[in-house]
C-alpha positions in Angstrom: 0.2 -0.4 -0.1 1.2 3.0 -0.9 2.3 5.4 1.8 -0.2 8.1 1.5 -3.1 5.9 1.1 -3.8 6.2 4.6 -3.7 9.9 5.2 -6.5 11.8 6.2 -6.5 14.1 2.7 -6.3 10.5 0.7 -9.4 9.2 2.6 -11.1 12.1 1.7 -10.3 12.0 -1.5 -11.2 8.4 -2.0 -14.7 9.1 -0.9 -15.4 12.2 -3.7 -14.1 10.1 -6.1 -16.6 7.4 -5.2 -19.3 10.0 -5.2 -18.2 10.9 -8.7 -20.5 9.4 -11.3 -18.7 7.0 -13.8 -19.9 5.3 -16.6 -23.1 6.3 -18.7 -25.5 5.4 -15.8 -25.6 8.6 -13.3 -27.3 7.6 -9.7 -28.7 9.7 -7.2 -25.8 9.7 -5.3 -24.6 7.1 -2.3 -25.8 6.7 1.5 -23.3 6.5 4.1 -24.1 2.9 4.5 -23.7 2.7 0.4 -20.6 4.7 0.8 -18.9 2.6 3.5 -19.4 -0.7 1.3 -17.6 1.4 -1.9 -14.8 2.0 0.3 -14.4 -1.1 2.6 -14.4 1.2 5.4 -16.8 1.7 8.7 -20.0 3.5 8.1 -19.3 5.7 11.8 -15.8 6.8 9.9 -17.4 7.8 6.7 -20.2 9.4 8.5 -17.1 11.5 10.3 -15.4 11.9 7.4 -18.6 13.6 5.4 -19.2 16.1 8.1 -17.4 19.1 7.0 -17.3 18.2 3.6 -21.2 18.7 3.7 -20.7 22.1 5.9 -17.6 23.1 2.9 -20.3 22.9 0.0 -18.3 20.0 -1.2 -20.5 17.2 -0.7 -24.4 17.6 -0.7 -26.8 15.1 1.1 -30.7 15.0 0.3 -33.5 14.9 2.6 -33.9 10.7 1.8 -29.9 10.8 2.8 -28.1 10.4 -0.4 -24.8 12.3 -0.6 -23.6 13.5 -4.0 -20.5 15.8 -4.9 -21.9 19.5 -3.8 -21.9 22.4 -6.4 -18.4 23.8 -4.8 -16.5 21.3 -5.8 -17.4 21.7 -9.5 -16.8 25.6 -9.2 -13.0 24.1 -8.1 -12.8 21.8 -10.8 -14.0 24.2 -13.5 -11.0 26.8 -12.1 -8.1 24.1 -12.0 -9.3 23.8 -15.6 -9.0 27.1 -16.4 -5.7 27.1 -15.0 -4.6 24.1 -16.5 -5.6 25.5 -20.2 -3.8 28.6 -19.8 -0.2 26.6 -18.2 -0.1 24.5 -21.1 -1.8 26.4 -24.4 0.9 28.7 -25.3 3.8 26.0 -25.8 1.4 24.5 -27.9 0.1 27.6 -29.9 3.7 28.9 -30.2 4.9 25.4 -31.4 1.6 26.0 -33.9 3.0 29.2 -35.1 6.2 28.3 -35.7 4.8 25.2 -37.8 2.2 27.8 -40.3 3.8 31.1 -39.7 1.0 33.0 -38.4 -0.3 34.4 -35.3 -2.5 31.7 -33.1 -5.2 32.8 -30.9 -6.7 30.9 -28.1 -10.5 31.9 -28.0 -13.7 31.1 -25.4 -17.2 31.3 -25.9 -19.3 33.3 -24.1 -23.5 33.1 -25.4 -22.9 34.1 -28.7 -19.9 35.4 -29.2 -16.1 35.0 -28.6 -13.9 36.4 -26.8 -10.1 35.4 -27.2 -7.5 35.4 -24.3 -4.5 34.4 -25.2 -2.4 35.4 -28.8 1.1 33.5 -29.9 2.9 34.0 -32.8 5.7 35.4 -35.1 6.0 38.6 -36.2 5.1 39.5 -39.6 4.8 42.8 -41.4 1.4 42.5 -42.4 -0.8 40.2 -39.4 -4.2 39.7 -38.3 -5.3 42.7 -36.1 -4.4 42.2 -32.0 -7.5 39.8 -30.6 -6.9 39.6 -27.5 -9.6 40.8 -25.2 -11.6 41.6 -28.2 -15.4 39.9 -29.0 -16.7 38.7 -32.1 -19.7 37.2 -33.5 -19.4 32.9 -33.1 -22.5 33.0 -36.5 -19.0 34.3 -39.0 -16.0 33.6 -37.1 -13.8 30.4 -37.4 -13.5 30.5 -33.9 -17.1 30.5 -33.1 -18.1 28.2 -35.3 -15.5 25.5 -33.9 -17.1 26.3 -30.5 -20.4 24.8 -31.9 -19.6 21.7 -33.0 -21.1 19.4 -30.3 -24.3 22.2 -30.5 -27.2 20.7 -32.3 -29.4 22.9 -35.1 -32.6 23.2 -32.5 -29.2 24.7 -29.6 -27.9 26.9 -32.6 -31.4 28.1 -33.0 -31.8 29.2 -29.6 -28.5 30.1 -28.7 -29.3 32.9 -31.6 -32.7 33.1 -32.2 -32.8 36.9 -30.4 -29.2 38.2 -31.5 -28.7 37.0 -35.0 -26.8 39.5 -37.5 -25.6 38.9 -40.4 -21.2 39.5 -39.9 -19.9 42.7 -41.7 -17.6 40.1 -44.3 -19.2 39.4 -48.1 -19.8 36.0 -48.0 -20.8 35.7 -44.2 -23.9 33.8 -43.6 -27.2 35.5 -44.2 -29.7 33.3 -42.0 -29.1 30.9 -39.0 -29.9 27.8 -40.5 -26.5 29.2 -43.2 -24.9 28.9 -40.2 -26.3 25.5 -38.7 -24.7 24.3 -42.6 -21.9 25.3 -41.7 -20.9 24.7 -38.4 -21.9 20.4 -39.9 -19.6 20.7 -42.4 -17.0 22.2 -40.5 -17.3 19.2 -37.8 -17.3 16.8 -40.7 -14.1 18.1 -41.7 -13.2 18.2 -37.6 -11.9 22.1 -38.1 -13.8 25.2 -39.2 -12.4 27.2 -42.2 -13.9 30.9 -42.8 -12.8 33.0 -46.3 -14.5 36.9 -46.0 -16.8 36.2 -43.8 -15.8 38.4 -40.3 -13.8 40.9 -42.6 -13.5 40.9 -46.6 -9.7 39.9 -46.9 -9.4 38.3 -43.9 -9.7 34.0 -43.6 -9.0 31.9 -40.4 -9.1 28.9 -39.6 -9.9 27.0 -36.0 -10.6 23.4 -33.7 -12.2 22.5 -30.5 -10.2 22.1 -27.3 -11.1 19.5 -25.2 -11.1 19.1 -21.5 -10.9 15.5 -19.8 -14.4 14.9 -19.5 -14.7 15.5 -23.8 -16.3 18.8 -23.5 -15.7 22.0 -25.4 -13.5 24.5 -23.2 -11.7 26.5 -26.0 -10.7 26.9 -29.7 -7.6 27.5 -31.2 -7.4 29.7 -34.8 -5.3 30.9 -36.9 -6.5 34.5 -38.4 -4.2 35.9 -41.7 -4.9 37.4 -44.9 -7.0 36.4 -47.1 -4.1 36.0 -50.0 -2.0 34.5 -48.3 -4.2 31.9 -45.7 -6.4 30.7 -48.5 -3.9 28.7 -51.2 -3.1 26.6 -47.7 -6.2 25.9 -45.6 -6.7 22.8 -45.7 -3.3 21.7 -44.8 -3.3 24.7 -41.9 -6.6 23.5 -40.7 -5.0 20.0 -40.5 -2.3 21.6 -38.2 -4.5 23.5 -36.1 -6.6 20.2 -35.5 -3.9 17.8 -34.9 -2.7 21.3 -32.1 -5.9 20.5 -30.6 -6.3 17.2 -30.1 -2.4 17.2 -28.4 -3.7 20.2 -26.2 -7.0 18.3 -25.3 -4.6 14.9 -24.3 -2.6 17.3 -22.4 -5.5 18.6 -20.3 -6.8 15.3 -19.5 -3.3 13.8 -18.3 -1.8 14.0 -15.4 0.3 17.0 -14.5 4.3 16.6 -15.3 5.8 15.9 -11.3 8.3 18.4 -12.0 6.6 21.3 -13.9 9.1 22.8 -16.6 9.1 27.0 -16.5 10.8 29.5 -18.7 13.1 28.0 -21.7 12.6 24.2 -20.9 9.2 24.0 -21.0 9.2 24.0 -25.0 11.3 20.7 -25.1 10.1 19.3 -22.2 6.0 18.7 -23.8 7.3 16.4 -26.8 3.9 15.7 -27.2 2.8 18.8 -28.1 5.8 19.2 -30.0 8.2 16.7 -31.2 5.4 14.8 -32.4 3.5 17.0 -34.2 6.5 18.1 -36.3 6.4 14.5 -36.7 3.6 14.2 -38.0 2.8 17.5 -40.0 
């Protein structure tokens, strides 16, 4: 037995893991007796360990005596996931930027808009404008389209029901149904590509980033002048898709025991570096 398995923290973690749903069937929760059987522990000790978890909001107990994970725990988990994303994304983005020689952006969805939160890339004489901190519509941008990959037609209609507006570019979709059609086509490709939709003479490609539960949490995208990106758009789209797959895999993997810092970070992440170079 590992020396940490008998610590108080390890026992608490085991309770939380026992309450976490696994597999396709989601239960309403576990009683103290059920937890004790699952953990192979004494019922009184499990009851004693549950009390502080309930008082802190990490575990919830209903009137039937069933226990489940609390919303406070989900909030903490979401924050931790965001931090891992911000920690791991820059290395993947820099590697991708070196490959395609264009600026790479990390974006998240906020209702019917997309917010860019990180940007990495080579410095060129002609680049897309600085996007960090800006919001753009989901309807006419590659990142917005990628962030809708898991949305069905009805969900997209509901999302855009009140706020749909045609994008400023000459090739932007003019109806919600057109948006749905373009999302479906992008999903089939594995990446979204837009040309002259958000702005004339601007092209972009994007693919979704997923967390350990398979949920889309962000998108990587490349925006560049149309004349430069259009000629190699499919290849760039595949490279962006590969980068998001590696980033998604890193988000769902245990962290390195000694996380690299500074200049060591690029060479210490072969899954986001060397393997991407070998595939592309």
